[in-house]
Structure formats: C-alpha cells, structure tokens
N, C-alpha and C positions, 0 to 999 in steps of 0.2 A: 529469353530468360531473365528471371529476376537475379538482380546482382545483391538482393540481400542476403543475410543469414536465414537459414531455412527454419520452420518451426522447430519447437523441440521434441525430439524423438518422433519426427513425422515428417514426410515431404509436402504436408499441408495442413494449413489450419483444421481444426475439428470442434467448430461451434455447434454446441448442443441445442440452440435456440431454434425452436420450430417455427415455419411462417406459412402464412395461406392457409390451404383446408387442412393441412397436416395440425396446424396450432388451433384451428377452430375446433377440430375434433376432441384433440385433446383436452382443451378446455370443458368441453362438455362432459367427456368422459372423467375428468378430474372431481367434478361435481357431486359423483356417487361414491368415491372413494375416500376411506379412512381419513381424517386431518392430523397433521403434525405441523405445530408453529415451530418456526426455526429462530435462532439467535441472531442478533445483528450481524456476526463474524460470519456465519454461514448463509446469509443471505447474501454476503458479498461474493462467497465462494460460488454460489449459485451461479450469478449474474456473471462470474468469469468464467464458468464453466460454458455458461449460453454464447457468450462471445468470443469464445476461442483462446482467451487469455491462459486458460490452463490445460491447452492442448500437450499431450496428447490425451489426457484423462478424459474416460466416458460417464466418471459420478465420482461416488464417496467410497472411501478405500476400504478394503476387506481388514480383518486382524492380521492376517500375514502382511499385507501392504504396511498398515502402522506399524508394525514391530519391524519390518525392513527399514522403513524411512526412520523412525527413531533411532534405531541403532547402526545402522550404515548406509542412511540417506539413499536408498534404493526399495523399490517395490517390490514385491514379489516376482514381478516378469523382468525385473534388472533395469528399471526405467530410474536414471538418477532424478530423486526429488528429495528436498531438503527439510521439509513440514509436512505434518501429516494433515491431508485434507479430508475431514470426516465429520459428521452428522450425528448428532446424539438425540435420545428420546427418554422420558422419564419410565421408571421400572413398569409404572401401570399401562401407560402408552405400548410400551414396545410389549410387554404381554399378551395385548389385545392385537398385534400383527403377526401373523404367519410369514414364515420364509417363503419366498415365491409370490406374496400379495404386493400389489401396488398401493401406492399411498400418495396424496396429494400434500406438498410442501408449502406452507402458509407463512406470509410476509410477518414480521414480529408487531410491526406497528399496526396497518390497516388488515392484514388478514387476507389480502391478494393471494390467490394461487400463483407461486413462483415457478411451480414445476411438480412432476410427478416422480416418483422414483419406485422402482422395482428392486423390492427388499430381497437381497441374496444370502444375508448373513447379518445375524445380531450378535452381538457381542461386548463384555465387559472390558474396560482398559485398565492396566497401573498406571493412574494419573501422575505419581509423583515420579515414574520411571519417564513418562513424556516430558514432564517438566525439566527435568535434570538432562535428558538429549536435547532438546530444542533451547530450552531458556538458560540452561546450566546452574540454576537454581531451583528451589522449592519455595522460596520465601513469598508468600502469601501477599506481600506487599507491591511484589511485582505484577503490574497490570495483564501481562501474560500468561503469568502463572493463576493469577484470580480468574482468567477466562477460561482455562481448561478445567481448574478445580470447581469452578460453578457449572460447569457443564453436567447435563443430566446424567445418570449411571450407564446408559446401554447406548452404544454406538451400532447405526444402520447402515449397513454396507449396500452398493448397488449402483446400476445405470439410472441416469437421470435424463429427464426431456425437458427443457427449459420451457417455460411459457411466458415469462415476461423479463424486462430487465429492471424491473424494480422501481421505476419512474427516474431513473437517473438523466435519460434522454430529454425528458421534460422539463426535469428540474435544471438542467446544465447546458442544454443546447448542443451547441457545436463544440464545447468544451469536453463532451463526453463522446470519446473515439473507441472503435473499438479496433483489434487487432488488423482487420483487414481494411479497414478505414485508415488507418496510420501507415501500413505498407504501400496503400495505393497512393497517399500522398506524397511519401518519401520517393518512391518510383516518378512519379509527375515532377517532383523537383529535381531530379536527377542524382540523388543520393544513394550511396552504397554504406558508406559507414557513419553511423549515427551513436552520438553520444546519450544515452538517457540519463536525466538529472532527476532523482526521486527526491519528492519534496512532501513533508506534512507541515512547512512552515513558510512563512513570507518570506522570499529572497532580500537578504541583505547585502553588503558589499562582498563580504568573503563568498556566498552562494554565486553572486555574479563573477566573482573571478573564477570560480570553479566550473563555470558553465562555459566561460570564456575560454579556458584551458582546453576544455572537450572541442570547442569550436576550431580552435587551433589544429588539432589532431585528427579531426572528422570532417564531415561534409557539413554537418550541423548539429544541433542539440534538442533532444526531447524533453522540454520541462514537463515531467509527467506528476502530477500532484493527486495525492491520495483524495480520493472524495468520500470514503468511508466512516465511521465511528474512531474517535480521537480519545486521549486520556482528558477531563478536566482541566481547562486551564489551556488547550491549545487553541491557536486561532481556526475557527471556522473556515470550510473550504471555499465560499463564497468570497470573503474577504481577503483570503489569502490569493485565490488567483486574479481578483483585481488589483492587488497589490504588482503580483508579476505581471500582469498585462502592462501596467504602466511603466515598470522598470523595461519590459521589451521592446516597447515602442519606442523609449527615449534613448536608450543605453544600448541596444543592439541592432546589430546590421541585420534588415529586414529578412534577407533571404537565408538566415541563418537558424534561425530559432524556431520550434514550434512547441506550443503551450496544449497540452492535453489532460485529461485526467480519467483515473481509473477506479472502479467500485469497491475496493478492499477496505475492511477496518485493518488499522494497525496491530500487529502481534508484539511488538517490541522485542524481537527475537534476537536483535543484534546480527552476528555472524549469519546463522543460519538464515534468518530474514534477508540479509544481504545475498546470499546464493537464491533465494526464492524470488528477489528482485529482479536478478540477472536473467533466471531462468524465463520469467513471463515477459521481460523486454525484449528476451529473444523472439517470442512469438509477437511483439508488436512489430518485430522488426531493426531491431538496434544491434548493433554490433558491439558496444560497449556499454559499459554500465559506470556512472562516476561514483566512486567510493571514497568519501574524506571521513573524516573523524568520526568514531562512534556511530557509524551508520547503521541506523534502525535500534540504536540503543535506548536507553533510560535509565536514569540514576547513575550510578557508578558499577552496575552488574557486569558490565564488559571493557576490556582493556581498551584505550583509544583507537588501536590499530589492530583488534582482533578480527576485524570485518575484512582488513585486507589480509590477514594470515592466512583465514580458511581457503582464499582461493588457491593457495599454494598445495593445499591437502587435498584436494578433491581429484578424481582420477582423470588422465588424458581423456580430453573429448567428451568428458559430462557435459559441456556447457560450450557452445559456440561463443556467446557474447563474453567479452573478457571484461575485468574489473579494469578501470582506470584509476589507478589509485595516487589519490592527491594526500599529502601532509596537511595538517591543520593550517587554515588560511586566517590573515588577520592584517590591518593597517598597522606600518611600521613608520614611526615618524623619524627614525634616522635613514631609513632607506627612501622615504619619502613616497609611499605608496604601498599597494596591495603586496604581499609575499605569501610565503610558505615557510614551514620549519625547515624545509630542504634549500630554501632560496636565501634565506635572511641570517645573518649571523649574530644579530644582537639580542640584548636580554629581555626579558619579559618586561622591564619596567620601559622600554621603548615600545612596546607592541600595547594596540588596543584590541581588548577581547571582553566581549561583553557576556555575560551569561544570559539565558533567556530568562530568567529569574528578575534580573536586574534590570532587561530591557523592558519586562512587563512594569516592574515598579514604576522605571521612569515614565513609560507611557500613561499607565492608570493615575499617576499623580501630576500629569502635565508636565513633567519636568525635561529640560533641553537633552536630547539625545546628540552625540557628536556625529556631526555630517562625515567625518571617515569611517563610520561605522554603518550608517545606511543612507540611500538616495532619500531627498527631501521627498520626492513624489509617492514615495514608500510609505515614508512617516507619515503624511499627511491622511493617507486612506488607513493607518492603523490608530491616529490620535481620533479619527470621528467613531472609528468603532470603540475603543475604550470610551471614550466620551458617552455613549449610548450605553455602554453597561454600566458606568457610574450614575447617569440619570434613572435606569432602571432600577438600578439598587436603592438609589433615594426614595424614588418612589414607592419601593416595597416596604422601606423601613416607614415612612410615612403611612402607609395603608396599616401596617401593623400597628403603630402609635393610635390611630384612630380606633381599630377593631378592639385593642386593649381599655380604651375608655368607652 
C-alpha cells in the first residue's frame, strides 16, 4: 500500500490520455469533427487533464461548476477546486456546435489535435465576476485578468479524451514527468513526505534556503518548474531548468532533490493559484507545498502573505497537501548567512534583498551580482542567456538600420 497522499478527490489518478488502439481510433475519428483552436492556457489544462494532474476532473467545467468554483471554490458536486477550468469559443464557432456534438480541440500553434470534447453545455459568463473572485481585481494590466477578459464569449463544457501531450515530452525529455511517474519515483526512493517547491524563476540563494527547509522536515523536495507560458521578461524554462540542475548538482545532497516540470501556463492568481498548486501537487504525490512570500503573485495585487492566510480559510479535509509556510528569505550580513523574517532580528539595512527588476538590470548590463544573492554557477548560466538576448537585440537594430537605408 502506498504511503503517499491520495490523489485529489479520488483513490486513484484519473488520466484522460488515450493510448494504443483507442488512441489511434480517436485520432481518426477527430479528423471528421468540427475544429476548435484552443488558447495556450487551455492547451496546458488539456495536457494536465491528460496526464492526471487535474484528477478527478473529466473535462471542462459546466456553468454550475464555474459559478460554484468562483463563489465557493467548489464544483456543483461539492469537489474542492479553487480556479475554474474552462474552455471557450467565439460566438460564430459556438453557434455552429450543437449540445451533444463532439469537437476536435486543436493546438494554438501547430494545429495538432490535442483532444476531443463531447459538448454537454454552452454558456456565457460574467468575466468581471470571475476576475473579482479569482484575481481579486479587474485591472486589465493584471496578466491573469487580461487572459480571462480576452477569452472568447462562450464556454463549452463537457468530458474530453486527450490525444496528445502537446510536445512536452519531446521538448523536455525526462524533465517532463507525469503524476504517475513522480509517484513511482518517490516510492522507489522510499519517500512518503515530499515538499513541492513551485518555481517559474531560476533558484537563487533564497529559493535554495526554502527548498532546504523543505528537505529538513520532509524526506525530499520536488523542485517543480512551470513549463508553460509566462509573462514577457520571465526566464524561459530551458534556461531556468539548466540553472536549477547546476544548483542541485553542487549544493544539494543527491538523494534529497528531484527536478521535474509541468505543462501549465501561469495564471498569476496569487492565493487562489497557491491552492491550485497544492491541489495538483497532491496528485503528483506531494504531502507539502512550500509557500513563500507572494506565491504566484504579480506586481502588488496581493499582500506578501495572502497565499499563507488562504490555507487557513479552506474547509477541513479540502486538501491533503499542506502548506509549508515560510517567511521572506534573504542574506543577513549581521547574522552572517541566510535567514527569514521569522529568524532574523535585524533591520532592512543589514539584509540583501534584490528585486527581479534589479537582477535583470544587473545581468543585462553585465554588472556584478552579490555572491550572497546567487550561486556563481547559476549566474554564469543567466549571464550567457542575457548576453544572447543583447546580441539578438543588437543584430535586430542593425537589420532595422540597413532596411531603413
């Protein structure tokens, strides 16, 4: 019997990805169906449904599910779920689809058929209501709000059959792990208490400190990198994962850390997204989620510890995966090491805290970065990436100059 936490709302994982004869048959069937091209965010959700990351959902949410998740973080059946998982189509496309009809869902980039959907309902939503509930704002500058407001007008609900993993295994190799694979790996390592460390950034000394706290109280840590779309200016997944691998190799005990990636886009929903992160980490087999300062936040839309507090306000038993709440981490010159707001008594003047904007400026301009902030092996990889960006920009300016003449 497994010692890992159970999948969310189920005794076993429920991956919707077909294989073998069933996959070949459904792919052939999909060729004859009406086509709906999905968004990047929806593609990530489809792949997560396919690999069992969104167990126990069987597809895209109905209007009653959408309303319940927005208002009470519960689907119509009472399942705890913090963010709506929906799929939308423009009016003309939706009008041409009948309830009870099957449609093929196509990749937004290459048009590959990702899944088939049996449409059980078509409905419009109050987008402002969703944004107020999920993001606590309707400000169009918030990237998550923009994502929802830009969605087409009609949501299509229904169960799906997933036909593809969207190229993630081919692009990321062993880094892209399904919940079944992480569970099997944790079991083979003899782990039962696993802390997930969510990241969309390279890991600097503060992140290393958080992960090592996780290792102190659990059997090991899963450094779980987002592989889907980010906002402009964020570091791409391949650079990030190379930097994390360099850090893990030199500064962590080998048997305490696993690096893997998952296929979602960021929603930047702060506290609600922290809950979603804990929920699907439960499906990956993690007993804990490390929740630091402004988890899944963006700008100043959320308080620094809103993502800590939200875990205190969900119903008992809503999630098995627990939040490992850690205060803001930094290097303290007076303490002579890494510390957090809970362990360090000194003032800001003694602490090294670097914003992402400041770091990007240093790296892009080739300025030195304090070694107390980031390991040299990580900085070397990031400098190479920023030097490549600068070279590309210069070449672009040069080309623009030539074409102007």
